[in-house]
N, C-alpha and C positions, 0 to 999 in steps of 0.2 A: 262699689264695684269698680269704679275708675281706678282706684289705687291698686287693686289686684291686677288689672290689665296692664298696668305700667311696670310691673315687676319683671326683672330680667334675669335674676339669679336667686339662689337659695338664701343668701344673706339679706337681700332686699325683702324677700318674703317674710323672713324671720323678724325683720325690724319694723314691719307694719304695725301701726297702732290703731286701736279701735277708735272710731270717731264718736263724738257725743251724738246721741240719738235725739231726733226731734220727737215731739209727743206722738205724732202720727207713726213714725218709725217704731217707737217703743211699743205702741199698741199692736203693730203688725210684726213684732220681733219673732223670728222662727223659734219654735220649740223643738230642739233636736231630738228630745226624748220621743216625741210623737211622729217624727219623720221616719220613713222607711230607710233601712240601711242597705238596700239592694242597689243604690245608685252606683256603687263601684262595679256592678256587673253590667252596666250599660256599655254597649259596644264602643262608644266614644271614650269612656274611661279605660277600657281594656287597651284600646289603641294608644291613648295618650300616655298610659303608664307602661306601655310596651309589653303588656301581658305579665309583668313581674308580679310574683306572689308576695314579695316583701319589699317595701320601699318606705323611706322616711316621709313624714307628712310634709316637711318643707320642700323636699325634692319633688314629691308628688304635686304639690301646689304649683311649683314652677312649670312642670311638664304640662299640667292642665292649662295654665295661662298661655303657654306657648302654642298649644293646639287651638285654644279659643281664638287667639290673635291670628293664627294662620287661617282658621275658618273664616274669620271676619275679612281678612285681606283677600281671600280668594272667592268670596261670595259673588255670585252673578247678580245682576240688577234685580231680577225677579225673586231672588232668595234673601235679599237683605233683611226684610222684616222678620222672616222666620229664624234667620241666623241670630239676629239681635235678640229675639225672644229666647232662643236657646242659651245665649250668653248670659242674659239676665237670670234665667233659671238655674245657671251654674253657681250663682252667688252663695246659696246656702252650703253647697259642697265645698267651695273655696273657704268659706267662713269656718266650716268644720275642720278642714285641713289646717287652717291657720291656728285655730284653738288647740288642736292636737299638738301642733308644733310648739305652741307656747306652754305646753304641759298642763293645759286646763282640762284634760280628760284622763281617765285611767287607761293605762295600756292594757291591751287584750292579748293574751298569749294564746296562739293557735296551737292546738294539740289534737291528736287523734282521739276519737270518741273512746270511752272505756270499753273494755272487752266484756260483753255480756250477750246472752242469747237474745234479750229483748232488743238491744241496739242492733244486732245483726239482723233480726227479723224486720225491724223498721227500715233499715237500709235496703234490704232485699226487696221489701214492698215498694219502696220509692223507685228502685231501678226497674221494676216490672211495670 
C-alpha cells in the first residue's frame, strides 16, 4: 500500500511493480472475481474521479491516491484510526486499477442495453 500512496503522477502509477508476496500475503491474496464491483459507486470514488463516466485506470489510480493522501493529511486526531482503516481498505481497488492499467484485464465496452420488450419491462420495474 505504501508504494501506491507515494505515487504522484500517472507515469509513476504505471511503473509500479508487484512485490514478491510472503506466504501469509499469498494466502490472503484478494480474488477480484469474487469481489463486488460496486466499489466505483462509493461516494468517495465518485468524488475522487470527479464524477467522470470514463477515465483511464492510471489516471483514476492517481486521483484516488491524491484523495486518500488528502484525507490522511486532513484527518482530525479522533478520526486517524478510521481514516487509516479506510485507506487500507482501498488497497484492492488500487490494485485493480493498477492491474487494469497494466493490461492484465479485459476491457469492458459500455453500451446501451439491447432493444427488447423484456429489457424495457425490467428497466421500468427497476425504476418503480
